[in-house]
N, C-alpha and C positions, 0 to 999 in steps of 0.2 A: 489644333483643336483637340480638346480632351474627349474621352469617352462620354462624359456627362453632357458636354455640349452636343455631341452627335446624337445621343439619346434624346435630348431635348428637341433637337431639330426634327428627328424622326417622329416623336410623339406629337409635335405640333402640325403634322401633315393632315390633310383631309383623308377620309376613308379611301377615296379614289386614288389619291397620291400614294398612300401606303400600299394599295394593291399594285399600282404600277411599279413602285420601288421593289416590292417583294418579287414580282415577276422578273424584273431586270436583274436583281441580285441572283435569283435562282438560275436564270439563264447563264449568267457569268460563271457561277459555281459549277454548273453542269459541264462547262467547257473543260474543266480540269478533271472530270470523272470519266474513266474509260467505259464503265458500264454501271447502270443503276442496279443496286442489289435488290431493291423492291420495285417491281415494274407495274404494280397495280395498287389500288387503294387498300384492299384487304391485306396484302402482304406488308404494306407500309404500316398499317395499323398494328399488325402482329409484331413486326420488328420493334416499333416504338413501345408497345406494351411490354414486350420481353425485356427491353432495355431498362425501363423505369420500374419494373416490378421489384419488390423486396420480399424476402421470405415471409415477413409478418404482414405484408400488404401487397398481395399479387394484383396486377392490373390486367383486366381483360381487354381484348382488342376493341370491344364495343365502347369502352370508356375513353378511348383516344379520339380527340376531336369530336366531341358529342354534338349531334345535331341540335340539341336543346340550348346550346350556348351560341350566342351570336358569332358568326364566322369572323366578323371584323375584329373581335377581341383576340382571336387566335392569330390573325394577321399582325395586329399590333404587338402581341407578345413574341411572335416569331421574329419580327423585325428588331425588337428590343434585344432579344437573344443574339441575333447576328451582329448587331451594332456593338454589343458589349464584348464580343469575342476578339482577342488581339489579332488573330489571323484574318478574320472575315470583316472586321470593322472598317479597315481601310477601303475595302471593296464597296461596302455600304456607303461610305462617304463619297467615293468616286461616283457611284450611280445616283446618289442624292444630288450631287452637283450637276449632273446631266439631266435631271428630271425636268420634263417639259411643264410649262404652266398648265394648270388644270383645264383651262379653256381650250388648249390645243391637244388634249389627251384623247386617245382612244385606248381604252383598257378593256380587255376581255373580262367578262364577269369572273370573279374569283370563286374558286370552288375548294372544297375540302381537299381534293386531290392536289391542288397547287400547294397548299400549306403542308400537307403530308410530304409531298415531293421535296419541298424546300428543307424540311427537317431531316429527311433521309439523306439528301445531298450534303447538308451540313455535317451530319454524322460521318459521312464518307470522307470528309476532309480531315477528320480526327482519327478514324479507325479504318482498318482494312475489314471489310464486311463480306461475308459469304452467306449464302442461303442454301440449305439442302432440304430435300423432301424425301421422306422414306416412310413407308407403311402408313400413308395418310397424315403424317405429322410434318410440320415445318419446323426446322431448327435454324437459328441464326448464330453465326459465329463472328464475334467482334474481337479484333486484336489492335492494340495501340500501334499507330503508324510510327511514332517516333520513340526510339529507345529512351530518350531523355524525359519522356512524359511521365509525370509522377502519378501516384495513386490519387493525390489531391486533385490534380487536373481532371482525371477521369471522373472522379466523384462530382466535381463542379459541373462538368458537361452533362452528366446524367441528371443531376439535380435541376439544372437549368432546363433541360428538355422536359423533365417531369413537370416543372412549373408551367410549361406551355401547354402540354397535351392533356393533362389530367385535371379536371375541375369538378 
């Protein structure tokens, strides 16, 4: 199955199915992470804002996953990002194949924290991330995990995350 077929399958899911899928994929990704770099909503927003900021277009943490935008659109965009990633797409496909019929589902209500957590965990599959706090400031340090990763790949990841979190 191609990435386009997977994206189509994900896009055709109901909101509840997408929420369940995002939670399942996030749980599986979390299994491969030793420690979450951002452990609360504020630090996750700060990390994502720092990642997607550009010198000519800085992004404030308040601009990340805005409450004025329907949360379901962030869920759908995050799933599309994960499904299109060559490393995470197979996991999305696996969890999609395991998805229970909607009539048999119990899904906790999705929150911004779940979406933020999914994005931070995704970033941790691509980068070694560290957080430091000094003199009331928070700094994030990201380093590419694979030596073979190109600047192009890093740019694509940043652009993709920017497309999800800033609207």
